[in-house]
C-alpha positions as CSV (number, residue, x, y, z in Angstrom):
1,M,-2.8,-33.9,12.3
2,S,-4.7,-32.2,14.9
3,A,-2.8,-30.3,17.8
4,R,-5.0,-32.1,20.4
5,S,-6.2,-35.3,19.0
6,G,-2.9,-36.6,17.6
7,R,-4.7,-38.2,14.7
8,A,-3.5,-38.9,11.1
9,P,-5.2,-37.0,8.2
10,S,-7.8,-39.1,6.3
11,E,-7.1,-39.7,2.5
12,A,-9.8,-37.0,2.1
13,E,-8.3,-34.6,4.5
14,R,-4.9,-35.0,2.5
15,R,-6.4,-33.4,-0.5
16,L,-7.0,-30.2,1.2
17,D,-5.0,-27.1,0.8
18,E,-4.0,-23.8,1.9
19,A,-6.8,-22.1,-0.3
20,F,-9.4,-24.0,2.1
21,V,-7.6,-22.6,5.2
22,A,-8.0,-19.1,4.0
23,R,-11.5,-19.7,3.1
24,L,-12.2,-20.9,6.5
25,W,-10.4,-17.9,8.2
26,R,-12.1,-15.6,6.1
27,A,-15.3,-16.4,6.4
28,Q,-14.7,-17.6,10.2
29,R,-16.4,-20.7,9.8
30,F,-15.4,-22.5,13.2
31,R,-16.0,-21.9,16.8
32,R,-15.1,-18.6,17.5
33,E,-15.6,-18.6,21.3
34,R,-12.8,-19.9,23.8
35,L,-10.1,-20.1,21.0
36,R,-6.4,-21.0,22.3
37,T,-3.3,-20.6,20.6
38,A,-1.0,-23.7,20.1
39,D,0.8,-22.6,23.2
40,G,-2.3,-21.9,25.1
41,L,-2.7,-18.3,25.0
42,P,-6.6,-17.2,24.7
43,L,-7.5,-15.5,21.4
44,Q,-10.2,-13.3,20.5
45,V,-10.7,-12.4,16.7
46,V,-12.2,-8.8,16.6
47,Y,-11.6,-8.6,12.6
48,P,-9.8,-11.4,10.6
49,G,-8.4,-8.9,8.1
50,R,-8.5,-8.1,4.2
51,R,-7.3,-10.8,2.0
52,R,-4.3,-9.4,-0.1
53,G,-1.6,-11.1,-2.3
54,P,2.2,-11.7,-1.8
55,P,4.6,-10.4,-0.5
56,G,3.7,-10.6,3.2
57,P,1.0,-12.2,5.4
58,D,-2.2,-13.6,3.3
59,F,-4.5,-11.2,5.4
60,Q,-3.9,-7.7,6.2
61,D,-5.0,-5.5,9.1
62,A,-6.7,-8.2,11.3
63,L,-7.5,-7.0,14.8
64,L,-6.9,-9.6,17.5
65,V,-6.4,-9.6,21.1
66,F,-4.1,-12.1,23.0
67,G,-4.6,-13.2,26.7
68,G,-7.0,-10.4,27.4
69,A,-4.3,-7.5,26.7
70,D,-4.6,-4.7,24.4
71,L,-6.0,-4.8,20.8
72,Q,-3.4,-5.5,18.4
73,R,-3.5,-4.9,14.5
74,G,-1.4,-6.5,11.9
75,G,-1.0,-9.6,9.5
76,V,-2.5,-13.4,9.3
77,E,-0.5,-15.8,7.5
78,V,-2.6,-19.4,6.6
79,H,-0.9,-22.6,5.9
80,L,-2.2,-26.4,5.8
81,R,0.1,-27.3,8.7
82,S,2.6,-25.1,10.6
83,A,5.8,-26.7,9.5
84,D,5.0,-25.0,6.2
85,W,6.0,-21.5,7.7
86,A,9.4,-22.6,7.7
87,R,9.3,-24.7,4.4
88,H,8.3,-21.5,2.4
89,G,11.0,-19.7,3.9
90,H,8.8,-17.0,6.0
91,D,11.1,-17.5,8.9
92,R,13.9,-15.6,6.7
93,D,11.8,-13.2,5.1
94,P,11.1,-9.5,6.5
95,A,8.1,-9.3,4.6
96,Y,6.4,-11.3,7.3
97,A,7.9,-9.1,10.0
98,A,4.1,-7.8,10.7
99,T,2.6,-11.3,11.2
100,L,0.6,-11.3,14.5
101,L,-0.9,-15.0,14.1
102,H,-0.3,-18.0,11.9
103,V,-3.6,-20.1,11.3
104,V,-3.4,-23.5,10.2
105,L,-5.4,-26.5,9.8
106,W,-2.9,-28.8,11.9
107,H,-0.2,-28.1,14.0
108,D,2.9,-30.2,13.2
109,A,5.8,-28.0,13.7
110,R,8.2,-29.7,16.2
111,V,9.9,-26.3,16.6
112,P,8.7,-22.8,17.4
113,V,7.2,-20.7,14.5
114,R,9.4,-17.7,14.3
115,R,10.0,-14.5,12.2
116,H,13.1,-13.6,10.6
117,D,14.4,-11.5,13.7
118,G,13.9,-14.8,16.0
119,S,10.6,-13.7,17.6
120,P,7.8,-16.6,17.9
121,V,4.6,-16.1,15.9
122,P,1.7,-17.6,17.8
123,T,-0.3,-20.6,15.8
124,L,-3.9,-21.4,15.8
125,A,-4.9,-24.7,14.9
126,L,-8.3,-24.6,13.3
127,A,-8.9,-28.3,13.3
128,D,-9.7,-28.2,17.0
129,Y,-12.5,-25.9,16.5
130,L,-14.3,-27.1,13.4
131,E,-17.8,-28.1,13.6
132,A,-17.8,-30.5,10.9
133,P,-15.0,-32.7,9.3
134,P,-12.6,-30.6,7.5
135,A,-13.4,-32.5,4.1
136,A,-17.2,-32.0,4.6
137,L,-16.4,-28.2,5.0
138,A,-14.5,-27.9,2.3
139,A,-17.1,-29.6,0.2
140,A,-19.7,-27.4,1.6
141,L,-18.1,-24.1,1.5
142,P,-18.4,-21.9,-1.7
143,A,-15.3,-21.0,-3.5
144,E,-16.1,-17.1,-3.3
145,L,-17.1,-16.1,0.3
146,P,-18.2,-12.9,1.6
147,E,-15.8,-11.2,3.9
148,W,-16.5,-11.6,7.5
149,P,-18.4,-9.6,9.2
150,L,-19.9,-8.3,6.2
151,A,-21.6,-11.4,5.5
152,E,-23.6,-11.4,9.0
153,R,-24.2,-7.6,9.5
154,G,-24.6,-6.4,6.1
155,A,-23.2,-3.3,4.4
156,C,-22.8,-0.1,6.3
157,G,-24.2,2.4,4.0
158,P,-26.0,0.4,1.3
159,D,-27.8,3.5,0.1
160,P,-25.4,5.1,-2.3
161,A,-27.5,8.3,-2.6
162,G,-27.2,8.7,1.2
163,V,-23.7,7.9,1.4
164,I,-22.1,10.3,-1.3
165,Q,-22.5,13.4,0.6
166,R,-20.9,11.9,3.7
167,L,-18.0,10.4,1.6
168,E,-17.4,14.0,0.0
169,A,-17.2,15.2,3.8
170,A,-14.7,12.5,4.5
171,G,-12.6,13.4,1.3
172,L,-12.3,16.9,2.4
173,A,-11.3,16.1,5.8
174,R,-8.4,13.9,4.2
175,F,-7.5,16.9,2.1
176,A,-7.5,19.3,5.0
177,E,-5.2,17.3,6.8
178,R,-2.8,16.9,3.9
179,Q,-3.1,20.6,3.4
180,A,-2.2,21.3,7.2
181,R,0.9,19.2,7.2
182,Y,1.9,20.9,4.0
183,A,1.4,24.2,5.8
184,A,3.4,23.5,8.6
185,A,6.2,22.1,6.3
186,L,6.2,25.1,4.5
187,E,7.3,27.1,7.4
188,A,11.0,25.6,7.0
189,Q,11.1,24.6,3.3
190,G,9.9,25.9,0.0
191,G,7.1,24.8,-2.0
192,P,9.3,23.3,-5.0
193,D,11.4,21.5,-2.6
194,L,8.1,19.8,-0.7
195,L,7.0,19.1,-4.4
196,A,10.6,17.2,-5.2
197,A,10.2,15.4,-2.0
198,G,6.8,14.3,-2.5
199,L,7.4,13.1,-6.0
200,V,10.4,10.8,-4.5
201,E,7.8,9.6,-1.7
202,A,5.2,8.9,-4.6
203,A,7.5,6.5,-6.4
204,G,6.7,3.9,-3.9
205,Y,3.0,2.7,-2.9
206,G,1.6,-0.2,-1.7
207,V,4.5,-2.7,0.3
208,N,7.2,0.1,-1.1
209,R,5.6,3.3,0.6
210,E,7.7,2.9,3.6
211,P,11.0,2.7,1.8
212,A,10.2,5.4,-0.7
213,R,9.1,7.7,2.4
214,A,12.2,6.9,4.1
215,L,14.2,7.7,0.7
216,A,12.5,11.3,0.5
217,A,13.3,11.9,4.3
218,R,17.2,10.8,3.7
219,L,17.8,13.4,0.5
220,A,18.3,16.9,1.7
221,A,16.6,19.5,-0.4
222,E,19.9,21.2,-1.6
223,T,20.8,17.8,-2.8
224,L,18.0,17.4,-4.7
225,R,18.2,20.7,-6.3
226,A,22.0,20.3,-6.8
227,A,21.3,16.8,-8.6
228,T,18.6,18.2,-10.6
229,G,20.8,21.2,-11.9
230,A,23.3,18.5,-12.9
231,G,21.1,16.9,-15.3
232,R,19.1,13.7,-15.5
233,V,21.9,11.2,-15.3
234,A,23.2,12.8,-12.0
235,L,19.7,12.8,-10.7
236,E,18.8,9.2,-11.7
237,A,22.0,7.9,-10.1
238,L,21.4,9.8,-6.9
239,L,17.9,8.4,-6.4
240,L,18.7,5.0,-7.2
241,G,21.9,5.1,-5.4
242,A,20.2,6.3,-2.3
243,A,17.9,3.7,-2.6
244,G,20.3,1.1,-2.8
245,L,18.8,-0.2,-6.2
246,L,21.9,0.1,-8.5
247,P,23.5,-3.2,-10.0
248,S,26.8,-2.9,-7.6
249,Q,24.5,-2.6,-4.5
250,R,22.7,-5.7,-5.2
251,G,26.0,-7.9,-6.4
252,R,25.3,-7.5,-10.2
253,V,27.2,-6.0,-13.1
254,P,26.0,-3.2,-15.4
255,D,24.4,-5.0,-18.2
256,A,24.2,-1.5,-20.5
257,P,26.3,1.7,-21.2
258,A,23.5,3.6,-19.3
259,A,23.5,1.4,-16.1
260,A,27.4,1.7,-16.1
261,A,27.1,5.4,-16.5
262,L,24.7,5.5,-13.3
263,E,27.2,3.7,-11.2
264,T,29.9,6.3,-12.3
265,A,27.5,9.3,-11.3
266,W,26.7,7.6,-8.1
267,A,30.2,7.5,-6.9
268,R,30.3,11.1,-6.8
269,W,27.3,11.3,-4.5
270,A,28.4,8.5,-2.2
271,A,31.9,10.4,-1.8
272,E,29.8,13.4,-0.4
273,G,28.6,10.8,2.2
274,I,25.3,9.8,1.2
275,S,24.5,6.3,2.2
276,P,22.1,4.1,0.5
277,L,19.0,2.3,2.1
278,A,19.7,-1.2,3.6
279,A,19.9,-4.0,1.1
280,G,16.3,-5.8,0.6
281,A,14.2,-2.6,1.8
282,W,12.4,-2.6,-1.5
283,R,9.6,-5.1,-2.5
284,F,9.5,-6.8,-5.9
285,V,7.5,-10.0,-5.2
286,G,3.9,-9.2,-6.5
287,I,4.8,-5.9,-8.1
288,R,3.9,-5.4,-11.6
289,P,7.1,-4.9,-14.0
290,V,6.1,-1.1,-14.8
291,A,5.6,-0.4,-11.2
292,A,9.1,-1.7,-10.1
293,P,11.1,0.7,-7.7
294,P,14.0,1.4,-10.4
295,R,11.5,2.1,-12.9
296,R,9.5,4.8,-10.9
297,L,12.4,6.2,-9.2
298,A,14.1,6.6,-12.9
299,G,10.7,8.2,-13.8
300,V,10.8,10.9,-11.1
301,A,14.7,11.8,-12.3
302,H,13.3,12.0,-15.8
303,L,10.6,14.2,-14.9
304,L,12.2,16.6,-12.7
305,A,15.3,16.8,-15.0
306,R,12.6,17.9,-17.9
307,T,10.6,20.2,-15.8
308,P,12.4,21.2,-12.5
309,A,10.1,21.3,-9.4
310,D,9.9,25.3,-9.4
311,R,8.4,25.4,-12.9
312,L,6.1,22.3,-12.2
313,L,4.7,24.3,-9.1
314,A,4.3,27.4,-10.7
315,D,2.7,25.7,-14.0
316,A,0.5,24.1,-12.0
317,A,-0.7,27.1,-10.1
318,R,-1.4,28.8,-13.2
319,A,-3.2,25.9,-14.6
320,L,-5.6,26.3,-11.7
321,R,-5.8,30.0,-12.0
322,T,-6.9,29.8,-15.4
323,L,-9.0,26.7,-16.2
324,A,-12.0,25.1,-14.8
325,P,-11.5,22.4,-12.1
326,R,-11.9,19.2,-14.6
327,P,-9.7,20.7,-17.5
328,A,-7.2,21.5,-14.7
329,A,-7.2,18.2,-13.4
330,R,-6.3,16.7,-16.9
331,A,-3.4,19.3,-17.5
332,L,-1.8,18.6,-13.9
333,A,-1.7,14.9,-14.6
334,A,-0.5,15.5,-18.2
335,A,2.5,17.8,-16.9
336,L,3.6,14.5,-14.6
337,V,3.2,11.8,-17.4
338,V,6.9,10.7,-18.5
339,E,7.2,8.7,-21.8
340,P,10.6,6.8,-22.2
341,D,12.2,7.7,-25.5
342,A,13.7,5.2,-28.1
343,A,17.1,5.1,-26.6
344,C,15.8,5.1,-22.8
345,Y,17.4,2.0,-20.9
346,W,14.0,1.7,-19.3
347,R,11.8,1.5,-22.2
348,D,12.3,-2.2,-22.1
349,H,13.8,-2.9,-18.5
350,W,11.8,-3.0,-15.6
351,N,14.8,-3.8,-13.3
352,F,18.6,-3.6,-13.9
353,G,19.4,-6.6,-16.3
354,R,15.6,-7.7,-16.6
355,T,14.1,-6.8,-19.8
356,S,10.7,-7.3,-20.9
357,A,9.9,-8.9,-24.2
358,R,7.8,-5.5,-25.4
359,P,8.4,-1.9,-24.8
360,L,7.0,-1.3,-21.4
361,P,4.5,1.8,-21.2
362,A,5.2,5.0,-19.6
363,L,7.6,5.7,-16.5
364,L,4.8,7.6,-15.0
365,G,1.7,6.9,-16.3
366,P,-1.8,8.8,-16.7
367,E,-3.2,6.8,-13.5
368,R,-0.2,7.1,-11.3
369,A,0.1,10.9,-12.3
370,A,-3.6,11.4,-11.5
371,E,-3.1,9.7,-8.0
372,V,0.1,12.1,-7.3
373,V,-2.1,14.9,-8.3
374,V,-4.9,14.0,-5.8
375,S,-2.7,13.2,-2.8
376,A,0.2,15.3,-3.0
377,L,0.1,18.2,-5.7
378,L,-3.4,19.7,-5.1
379,P,-3.1,19.9,-1.2
380,L,0.5,21.4,-1.7
381,L,-1.1,24.0,-4.0
382,A,-3.6,24.8,-1.2
383,A,-1.2,25.0,1.1
384,W,1.2,27.2,-0.9
385,G,-1.9,29.5,-1.9
386,E,-2.5,30.1,1.9
387,A,1.0,30.9,2.6
388,L,1.3,33.5,-0.1
389,G,-2.1,34.9,1.0
390,D,-3.7,33.7,-2.3
391,E,-7.1,32.5,-1.5
392,A,-8.0,32.4,-5.2
393,L,-5.6,29.3,-5.6
394,T,-6.3,27.6,-2.3
395,A,-10.2,27.7,-3.5
396,A,-9.1,26.6,-7.0
397,A,-6.9,23.6,-5.6
398,R,-10.1,22.7,-3.3
399,A,-12.2,23.0,-6.1
400,C,-10.3,20.8,-8.6
401,Y,-9.8,18.1,-5.8
402,L,-13.8,18.0,-5.3
403,Q,-14.4,17.4,-9.1
404,H,-11.4,15.4,-10.0
405,P,-12.3,12.4,-11.9
406,P,-11.5,9.2,-9.9
407,A,-8.0,8.2,-9.8
408,G,-6.9,4.4,-10.0
409,D,-8.4,1.6,-8.2
410,N,-6.9,-0.8,-5.7
411,E,-7.5,-3.6,-3.2
412,R,-8.3,-1.5,-0.3
413,L,-11.0,0.6,-2.2
414,R,-12.5,-2.2,-3.5
415,H,-12.7,-3.6,0.3
416,M,-14.3,-0.4,1.4
417,R,-16.9,-0.4,-1.2
418,R,-18.2,-3.7,-0.4
419,Q,-18.0,-2.8,3.2
420,V,-19.8,0.3,3.2
421,L,-22.1,-0.5,0.0
422,G,-22.2,-3.9,-0.1
423,G,-20.7,-4.5,-3.4
424,A,-17.9,-3.3,-5.6
425,D,-19.9,-0.8,-7.9
426,R,-17.6,2.3,-8.4
427,A,-20.8,4.8,-9.2
428,A,-21.0,6.1,-5.9
429,T,-17.2,6.9,-5.5
430,G,-17.3,8.7,-9.1
431,T,-14.8,11.2,-8.0
432,A,-11.4,11.2,-6.4
433,C,-12.8,13.1,-3.5
434,R,-15.2,10.2,-2.7
435,Q,-12.3,7.3,-3.1
436,Q,-10.4,9.5,-0.7
437,G,-13.1,9.5,1.6
438,L,-13.4,5.9,1.6
439,L,-9.7,5.5,2.4
440,H,-10.4,8.3,5.1
441,V,-12.9,6.3,6.8
442,Y,-10.8,3.2,6.7
443,A,-7.6,5.1,8.3
444,T,-9.8,6.7,10.8
445,T,-12.2,4.1,12.1
446,C,-12.9,1.2,9.7
447,G,-9.4,0.0,10.1
448,W,-9.7,-0.7,13.9
449,R,-13.6,-1.3,13.7
450,R,-14.4,1.7,15.4
451,C,-18.0,1.5,13.9
452,G,-19.6,4.1,16.6
453,A,-17.5,6.9,15.1
454,C,-17.9,5.9,11.4
455,A,-18.7,9.1,9.2
456,V,-20.5,6.9,6.5
457,G,-22.5,4.2,8.7
458,P,-23.7,4.4,11.2
459,G,-23.5,0.9,11.2
460,P,-24.4,-1.9,14.0
461,A,-21.6,-2.0,16.9
462,P,-18.5,-3.7,16.0
463,V,-18.5,-7.5,16.4
464,T,-16.5,-8.9,19.3
465,V,-15.8,-12.4,20.6
466,E,-16.1,-13.1,24.3
């Protein structure tokens, strides 16, 4: 029922679903002026966010202003009715901790909508702001709607030829930032140690980026070196145990001798005082089995046990010095690929006790390896060359980055191609540098709708609601 009218839904309205509410919110097809949450707080929608899949809120990186206060960035979860929040278990799920706003058609919850930590989530009932009956809007709205405000303002840089140079400049700015961070870190750590930690961090991306980063920060360089020297089982046990992902840490019994061996090896590290990450830090919902956190971390262990970080770094530097940029890019990625052998536990397991009906692909495949080369290995090599006074190595790393083929696609890149170019055509982002340029633009300006400072626009002023 409507939050204000108290009217029961009609038969046609009862056939509506959550997808309709998501379409309304994505297209902003309601009266956007003078919005108020269910508890009367004024609300301004600067940007409704990007549609995403589970886990977590339905829309990511929304920009909202509550009660005239500071601009806030976070998630928006949509439901047909506000009581669905608790009915779907979001009040017990940490994945929804970043939800700024709960958008519903009808507000029917009899108790406050709360996050898992007990804090309240503001609720907006759209039924109070529709310009036509919900059922009529559902019939009129197309299934696939352009994102708002793209549909109203158009693309920021619809001419690919004019955008490419600016994307490359933005990509180089992103590379320079990473190189500078590695240069600062090299004052306290060696290049191989930074590479080993970077590989651990690269095992997590998307929703698992933060736990992987926390894991890399938790493991001391000397501990990783000691585990590498002790062999693959010891290193795999360290990574999975410190991550809190071993069977015993999750209330399970090892289902194979390989899993039991990891438990035994972890006991050594636990005895040295290494504590695991908190239970539930890693997300599995919405993650492809080949990218499940235990498999990715096992892949890092297999890689470093096969080729220790010092040799990986030296081999990568040699490839840059002796090969042209494109062949060097292929060689760097090939050195990071890890294929499971016939006896490997992870050949048909994506998690402990969870098997696949067919053999799974590489623990670290070519696409993921290329992403690690672009985001970690090349900027580290550029910084390493700088620290060694080897200008040729630094220049070769930069040249390889500029000519590196495009790495894997993702939701944020697709969003930015639509926002900047007006479509999902990948031709204008045909190198990794240009892809990274799109991500740099998103991180520095587009994600906060700072259109006036955009490197690839300049687009119109950001749309705001008074």
